[in-house]
N, C-alpha and C positions, 0 to 999 in steps of 0.2 A: 207319156210323151210331154215335152214342154209345150205350154200354150203359146201361141203366136197371135198377138192381138194388135190391131191398129184402130185406135179409138179417137175419132176426130170430133172437134167441137161442133161441126156443121157449118152451114153457110157455103161460101164459095171455096171449093176444095181444089181448085186448079193448081195452086202452088204445091199441093201435096201429091199430085198424081205420079210423079217420078218415084216418090217414096212408096206409094201404094203398089206400083208395079214391082218394085224391088221386094216389097213385103210378100207378094204372091209367089216369088221364087219359082217361076215356071209353071204354076198351076194353070191348067187349060180349061177345066170344066168347073165353073162356079155356079152357085145358086144364089138367087136374090129372094129375100123375104120382104115383100113390098107392103105389108099390111098396115104400116103407119100412115099410108096415104089411101085415098079412095080410088085413085086411078092406078091400079096395079100395073097395067100394061105400060103406061107412061113412065112410071117410076123405074121400071126395069129397063125400058128402052133408053132412057137418059144415061144410065150407067153403061149399058151395052155399047152405046155409041163411041165412048172413048176407050173401052176395053178392047173392042174388036181389033183395032190396029196392032194390039200387043198379043194377038192370038188367043184371047180368052173368050170362051163361049159362056154367056150368062143366061141361065134359065130361071124364070120366075116360078117359085113353087106353087103359085096359084094356077099354073097351067098344067100341072101334072096330077095324075090320079092318086098318087101316094106321096105326099110331101115329105114324110119321114124317110121313105126310101131314097128320094132324091137327095136329101141332106146326107144320108149315109154314104151315097155314092159320089158326092161332090168332092172337089179338090180345094175348094174355098167357099166361104159363106160371106155374103154381103147383106147388111141390114142398114138401110139409110133412113133419112129423117121423115118427119111428119108428126103425128100425134102419138105420144107414148102410151096413152090409155087405150087407144084403138089398137095399137100394135100388141101390147101385152094381153089384151082380151083375145085377140086372134091366136096368139101363141098358146094360151091355155086351152082355148076351144079346140084347136087342132092337135093338142098334145105334142108341141114342138120344143118345149123347154128342155126336156131331157135329151131329145134327139140332137139338138144343137150342141149342148154341153158335151155329149159323148163324141160328136164329130170333132170339136175343138180339142178335146182331150186326146184324140188320136193323132194330133199334130198338124192338122190342116189350118191355114190362116183364116182369121176372122177380121172383117172390116166392118166397123160401125161408125156412123156419123149421126150426130144429134140424137134423135130417139134411139138409133142403133147403138150409140155409145151408152145411153142411159140404161138400156136393157142388158148390157154386159155386166152391170152391177148386181148386187144381191136383190135390190128392189128399185122400183121407179119413183120412190118418194121424193127424189131431188129433181124431178122433171119441172119444166116451166109451163107445161101444157095444161089446158083446161080439161077436166074429166068429162069429155063429151059422151063417153060410154062408161058403164060400170063393170070393171073386170072382176072375175071371181077372186083374184088375188093380186097384190102389187108385186109378188115375187117374180124375179126375172132370171137371167141365165146364171148369175153368180159366178162369173168368170174371173172377177177381181174382188178382193175383200174390202173395198172402199166404195164411195159414191162419186159420181160425176155429175156436175151441173154444166150442161153445154150452153153455148152462146152467152157466156157470162158477161154481164154489163156492169162496169164500175159505178158506184153511187154518183149521182149528179151533184152539182154544187147546191147548197141549201136553197138558193133562190129559184133553182130550176126543178126542185123536187116536187113530184106528185105521187102520193101514195107510198107504199112500202118499197124499199130498195131490194135488189136481189140479195145484197149482203144481209139485210135484216131477216129475210125469209130463211136464208141458210142458217143464221144464228138461231132462229126459232126451231128449225129442224134439230140442231145440236142440243137444244134444251131437252129434247125428248129422246135423242139417240146419240150414243157415244161412238161415232163413226167418222173417220176422216172423209172430207169432201174435197175433191179436186175440181175447182171451177175453171173450166176451159174457155178462154176468150176465142172468138173466131180467128182463123188462121193459126190455130195451135192444135196439137194432137199428142197422144201418148203412144209410144211404140213399146211393146212388151214381147220379149223373146225369152221364154223360160223364166229364170230368176231375175232377169234384168229389165228395168223399165226406165225410160227417159222421156222427157218432155221435148217435143220438137215444134218447129214452126216459128213464126214471128210474133204471134199474138200474146204469148205468155199465159200465165194462169195464176190463180190465187188458191192457197192451201188453207182450208178451214178445219180447225180442231176445236173440240169442246174446251172451254176455259182458256183459250189462247187467242191472241190477236191474229187476224188474217195475215198470212205470209205471202209476199209476192215471189213468183217464180218466173224465170226466163228460159227460153229455149236452150236445150243442152243439159238442163238440170237432171241429175241422177235421182230418181224416185224409187229405186228398187226396194228400199226398206218398207215401202207401203204395202208391198205384196206379202209381207210377213205378218201384217196386223190381223187382229180378230175383231170384227165389228160387233157392236152390241146395240140392238134395236129395242125401242120401247124401254129404255133404261134411264 
């Protein structure tokens, strides 16, 4: 089955809500994986509040006895923001990586925002987060063959600069890894439906490739070709 993914930069997702509901296409039973945050109930309740009027029942996997079974039975999977290291540690500890990938491969929609978008990639190496815990692996869901950097911030003017810019950190990543990085500014997201992928929203994005200048992207850009790439890590 074709994969159906909605990968949001994070931040305020209000402008994307109509598109998210359309992405769900009638799914009524969704699961929330809230482990990027410490308040699992609160993270789930915030999403449930705006999904409820659309007839979607959201269950936090932290409330069930068998999270993998809940994911198998769900009609949609939600993974929102927080700390990517905390999230991927829980995913490995609970053996949820393969369970989520299998669910998405069956054709149900996936929504990820911020850390939830980062874990849709092969690895979380392009997260912005501090490693507050040590995961057994950086490996993530591997739903797309490229990396996402959420909440991307453009370099400040030279006089306002303090420390490394996000651009410099991503260029360092590319020195060690031959992988495309889509840096999503807030108010932007990727919509993937099988072989098609497009950039949506008003924030735009920056495309980083090894040996190339960063390329500016605007909403509506067709990025389907990125789904055909083969990433190379530690290369």
